[in-house]
Wavefront OBJ file of the C-alpha trace (Angstrom):
o trace
v -37.960 -147.307 -19.430
v -39.383 -143.802 -19.920
v -36.715 -141.647 -21.595
v -38.792 -138.490 -21.837
v -38.880 -135.394 -19.656
v -41.648 -135.127 -17.111
v -43.622 -131.904 -16.865
v -42.960 -130.449 -13.381
v -45.880 -130.618 -11.003
v -46.263 -126.869 -10.460
v -48.543 -125.469 -7.817
v -50.456 -122.891 -9.896
v -50.662 -120.564 -6.871
v -47.492 -118.596 -6.146
v -48.679 -117.479 -2.715
v -51.846 -116.740 -0.791
v -52.629 -113.966 1.622
v -55.898 -114.768 3.330
v -58.593 -115.155 0.680
v -56.370 -113.535 -1.978
v -54.178 -115.793 -4.110
v -51.644 -114.861 -6.771
v -51.284 -117.451 -9.515
v -47.893 -117.970 -11.110
v -49.338 -117.111 -14.524
v -50.441 -113.702 -13.263
v -47.145 -113.291 -11.418
v -45.253 -113.764 -14.692
v -47.172 -110.908 -16.289
v -46.500 -108.768 -13.216
v -42.770 -109.529 -13.416
v -42.816 -108.654 -17.106
v -44.467 -105.283 -16.460
v -42.123 -104.414 -13.582
v -39.067 -105.515 -15.563
v -40.047 -103.403 -18.566
v -40.783 -100.403 -16.323
v -37.411 -100.700 -14.588
v -35.503 -100.876 -17.888
v -37.540 -98.050 -19.408
v -36.786 -95.710 -16.504
v -33.087 -96.540 -16.719
v -33.047 -95.701 -20.418
v -35.040 -92.518 -19.829
v -32.353 -91.269 -17.406
v -29.737 -91.744 -20.131
v -31.783 -90.016 -22.849
v -30.538 -86.456 -22.203
v -34.008 -85.353 -21.049
v -35.701 -86.694 -24.203
v -37.877 -88.902 -21.991
v -39.369 -88.021 -18.627
v -40.396 -90.486 -15.941
v -44.019 -89.436 -16.367
v -43.900 -90.079 -20.112
v -42.418 -93.527 -19.535
v -45.045 -94.457 -16.978
v -47.903 -93.220 -19.174
v -46.530 -94.959 -22.240
v -46.161 -98.303 -20.494
v -49.529 -98.097 -18.749
v -51.459 -97.386 -21.949
v -49.143 -99.641 -23.921
v -49.902 -102.674 -21.762
v -53.604 -101.863 -21.881
v -53.472 -101.668 -25.683
v -51.439 -104.859 -25.741
v -54.015 -106.704 -23.646
v -57.011 -105.502 -25.669
v -55.259 -106.137 -28.972
v -54.098 -109.590 -27.860
v -57.661 -110.601 -27.006
v -59.137 -109.160 -30.207
v -56.382 -110.778 -32.247
v -56.942 -114.194 -30.702
v -60.682 -114.061 -31.387
v -60.465 -112.623 -34.907
v -57.346 -114.483 -36.115
v -57.957 -117.855 -34.491
v -61.634 -118.126 -33.525
v -63.571 -115.902 -35.927
v -66.212 -118.539 -36.684
v -66.911 -118.974 -32.970
v -67.129 -115.183 -32.609
v -69.749 -115.026 -35.380
v -71.844 -117.613 -33.539
v -71.297 -116.064 -30.093
v -69.917 -112.470 -30.055
v -69.773 -112.569 -26.248
v -66.800 -114.944 -26.509
v -64.759 -111.781 -26.991
v -65.259 -110.927 -23.314
v -64.693 -114.422 -21.892
v -61.059 -113.736 -21.049
v -61.156 -116.200 -18.145
v -61.292 -118.983 -20.743
v -57.857 -117.926 -21.971
v -56.676 -116.932 -25.398
v -54.240 -114.159 -26.335
v -52.466 -113.463 -29.621
v -49.072 -111.782 -29.725
v -49.717 -110.446 -33.217
v -52.988 -108.896 -32.064
v -51.228 -107.480 -29.026
v -48.589 -105.964 -31.300
v -51.271 -104.179 -33.331
v -52.850 -102.855 -30.121
v -49.497 -101.600 -28.855
v -48.730 -99.919 -32.192
v -52.031 -98.032 -31.988
v -51.092 -96.748 -28.535
v -47.621 -95.768 -29.767
v -49.137 -93.761 -32.620
v -51.467 -91.848 -30.275
v -48.739 -91.318 -27.666
v -46.267 -90.031 -30.258
v -48.741 -87.480 -31.595
v -49.654 -86.194 -28.133
v -46.029 -85.918 -26.962
v -44.420 -84.342 -30.012
v -42.444 -87.415 -31.035
v -42.397 -89.430 -34.218
v -43.936 -92.884 -34.318
v -40.559 -94.520 -34.927
v -38.886 -92.664 -32.063
v -41.408 -94.116 -29.634
v -41.339 -97.559 -31.245
v -37.535 -97.661 -31.032
v -37.740 -96.842 -27.318
v -40.305 -99.574 -26.654
v -38.918 -102.412 -28.817
v -35.965 -103.423 -26.568
v -38.350 -103.651 -23.597
v -40.751 -106.140 -25.165
v -38.614 -109.318 -24.953
v -38.545 -109.256 -21.152
v -42.343 -109.440 -21.135
v -42.277 -112.208 -23.737
v -39.796 -114.187 -21.665
v -41.945 -114.110 -18.532
v -45.137 -114.648 -20.549
v -43.823 -117.772 -22.243
v -42.616 -119.157 -18.929
v -46.115 -118.524 -17.613
v -47.466 -120.579 -20.541
v -45.099 -123.371 -19.525
v -46.148 -123.284 -15.877
v -49.778 -123.487 -17.014
v -48.954 -126.490 -19.186
v -50.456 -124.777 -22.251
v -49.293 -124.087 -25.809
v -47.154 -127.221 -25.834
v -45.439 -128.392 -28.980
v -45.904 -131.127 -31.527
v -45.474 -134.826 -30.856
v -41.864 -135.987 -31.059
v -39.702 -139.081 -30.579
v -36.813 -136.863 -29.471
v -35.456 -137.320 -25.951
v -36.156 -133.625 -25.383
v -39.847 -134.470 -25.641
v -41.843 -133.697 -22.523
v -44.931 -135.417 -21.148
v -47.666 -132.835 -20.524
v -50.687 -134.194 -18.609
v -52.727 -131.321 -20.103
v -52.189 -132.694 -23.611
v -54.035 -135.970 -22.922
v -57.086 -135.110 -25.043
v -54.963 -133.837 -27.930
v -52.803 -136.969 -27.700
v -55.877 -139.190 -27.878
v -57.085 -137.361 -31.003
v -53.606 -137.539 -32.510
v -53.405 -141.306 -32.098
v -56.759 -141.723 -33.864
v -55.234 -140.383 -37.081
v -51.692 -141.654 -36.454
v -52.031 -145.276 -35.277
v -48.271 -145.801 -35.598
v -47.978 -143.921 -32.276
v -50.435 -146.198 -30.480
v -47.784 -148.454 -28.927
v -45.883 -145.555 -27.369
v -49.171 -143.908 -26.357
v -50.137 -147.073 -24.490
v -46.720 -147.458 -22.875
v -46.882 -143.891 -21.553
v -50.382 -144.321 -20.114
v -52.235 -142.177 -22.588
v -49.778 -139.310 -23.063
v -47.339 -138.616 -25.896
v -44.013 -136.728 -25.683
v -44.180 -133.219 -27.116
v -41.739 -130.416 -27.743
v -41.695 -127.953 -24.804
v -42.158 -125.170 -27.354
v -43.033 -122.633 -24.641
v -39.421 -122.893 -23.460
v -38.099 -122.553 -27.012
v -40.101 -119.348 -27.334
v -38.986 -118.143 -23.910
v -35.345 -118.544 -24.934
v -35.468 -117.115 -28.461
v -38.339 -114.594 -28.345
v -37.328 -113.548 -24.850
v -33.694 -114.016 -23.856
v -31.973 -114.079 -27.260
v -34.089 -111.242 -28.689
v -33.467 -109.168 -25.544
v -29.700 -109.618 -25.896
v -29.710 -108.837 -29.637
v -31.735 -105.631 -29.298
v -29.994 -104.315 -26.201
v -26.567 -104.896 -27.731
v -27.769 -103.202 -30.927
v -28.839 -100.008 -29.120
v -25.473 -99.551 -27.427
v -24.485 -97.511 -30.475
v -26.517 -94.772 -32.107
v -28.771 -96.241 -34.793
v -30.918 -94.585 -37.479
v -34.485 -93.936 -36.342
v -36.559 -97.021 -37.109
v -33.654 -99.478 -37.238
v -34.343 -100.863 -33.750
v -38.036 -101.382 -34.490
v -37.206 -103.019 -37.802
v -34.723 -105.377 -36.167
v -37.323 -106.327 -33.559
v -39.920 -107.183 -36.216
v -37.398 -109.126 -38.282
v -35.905 -111.165 -35.438
v -39.195 -111.922 -33.712
v -40.786 -112.896 -37.013
v -37.934 -115.257 -37.900
v -37.708 -116.818 -34.418
v -41.463 -117.339 -34.172
v -41.742 -118.654 -37.732
v -39.106 -121.328 -37.045
v -40.462 -122.304 -33.618
v -43.945 -122.738 -35.106
v -42.622 -125.911 -36.777
v -42.280 -127.360 -33.257
v -45.432 -125.817 -31.755
v -48.787 -127.579 -31.888
v -51.082 -125.800 -34.382
v -54.351 -124.453 -33.028
v -56.887 -127.286 -33.004
v -59.644 -125.262 -34.662
v -57.365 -124.165 -37.537
v -54.724 -126.821 -38.055
v -52.245 -126.164 -40.859
v -53.129 -124.270 -44.018
v -52.375 -126.405 -47.060
v -51.102 -128.910 -44.483
v -47.876 -126.876 -44.353
v -48.105 -123.507 -42.644
v -49.734 -122.373 -39.398
v -51.659 -119.180 -38.727
v -48.791 -118.013 -36.519
v -46.374 -118.379 -39.430
v -48.706 -116.549 -41.795
v -48.872 -113.641 -39.351
v -45.075 -113.627 -39.046
v -44.492 -113.142 -42.766
v -45.563 -109.461 -42.854
v -43.455 -108.889 -39.721
v -40.365 -110.290 -41.419
v -40.959 -108.348 -44.645
v -41.869 -105.182 -42.760
v -38.784 -105.458 -40.557
v -36.474 -105.777 -43.570
v -38.085 -102.816 -45.357
v -37.972 -100.595 -42.252
v -34.282 -101.347 -41.650
v -33.393 -100.656 -45.284
v -35.401 -97.428 -45.281
v -33.880 -96.269 -41.969
v -30.301 -96.709 -43.163
v -31.012 -95.319 -46.619
v -32.593 -92.206 -45.113
v -29.713 -91.881 -42.662
v -27.197 -92.044 -45.512
v -29.038 -89.304 -47.402
v -29.021 -87.059 -44.336
v -25.318 -87.749 -43.721
v -24.409 -86.704 -47.269
v -26.093 -83.313 -46.958
l 1 2 3 4 5 6 7 8 9 10 11 12 13 14 15 16 17 18 19 20 21 22 23 24 25 26 27 28 29 30 31 32 33 34 35 36 37 38 39 40 41 42 43 44 45 46 47 48 49 50 51 52 53 54 55 56 57 58 59 60 61 62 63 64 65 66 67 68 69 70 71 72 73 74 75 76 77 78 79 80 81 82 83 84 85 86 87 88 89 90 91 92 93 94 95 96 97 98 99 100 101 102 103 104 105 106 107 108 109 110 111 112 113 114 115 116 117 118 119 120 121 122 123 124 125 126 127 128 129 130 131 132 133 134 135 136 137 138 139 140 141 142 143 144 145 146 147 148 149 150 151 152 153 154 155 156 157 158 159 160 161 162 163 164 165 166 167 168 169 170 171 172 173 174 175 176 177 178 179 180 181 182 183 184 185 186 187 188 189 190 191 192 193 194 195 196 197 198 199 200 201 202 203 204 205 206 207 208 209 210 211 212 213 214 215 216 217 218 219 220 221 222 223 224 225 226 227 228 229 230 231 232 233 234 235 236 237 238 239 240 241 242 243 244 245 246 247 248 249 250 251 252 253 254 255 256 257 258 259 260 261 262 263 264 265 266 267 268 269 270 271 272 273 274 275 276 277 278 279 280 281 282 283 284 285 286 287 288 289
């Protein structure tokens, strides 16, 4: 008897209005943007006029644009650089999919730096305002990955394993090098159970990180502490979940141990720790004066 979870048979189209259709994946991004905008405006009203509605709207508009461009560049350069060398136009083939959070983070940081300079704020002041908003977008984005049946996890015997029809080709390739899974592969009609790692990421990178950051900002914190905590927590959560997530086919595992995602998380973790330490050390020096 099949003991594994079945991937829900989602209709990829949320709704249609005449010839126009909204796919659930796009809807998730829309929900993420609207959720972040709503929270940002609420925080702006409580900022004692430090943030205006116009500033919030401009920051989020350019921030999401920088995020999108950075995510695409990051995916191509971090994960598919050899393909890019052979065909530079792959950079513009966004309809084929492929976004990198780490690349998106770099793009967003560039926008934050420009915005801060133009609006008379420090980089860390803007970053601290943005950081608690990011998890809501991550939550919806990861759920969108799940609905699309993409970015599934590694093969597992665990009862939490889920059968993804979209993993059939990867399962076939896996069995070629791991014949001990052939019996189960045959019993399940050519599909192997995998960790629903998109949901793990939705919970920890989205819900848990949102709760941690928004509880943290209830009290006044030294400038930079919120950004540092975001980098640290995201880096740790993502690093751990990568052990359950299927490595990118074109890269695999480096030294048969660590994934590209984990490598990119290491500077986030280190940077987060250093920023937090620096923020509190600087705050202590100011307090003693």
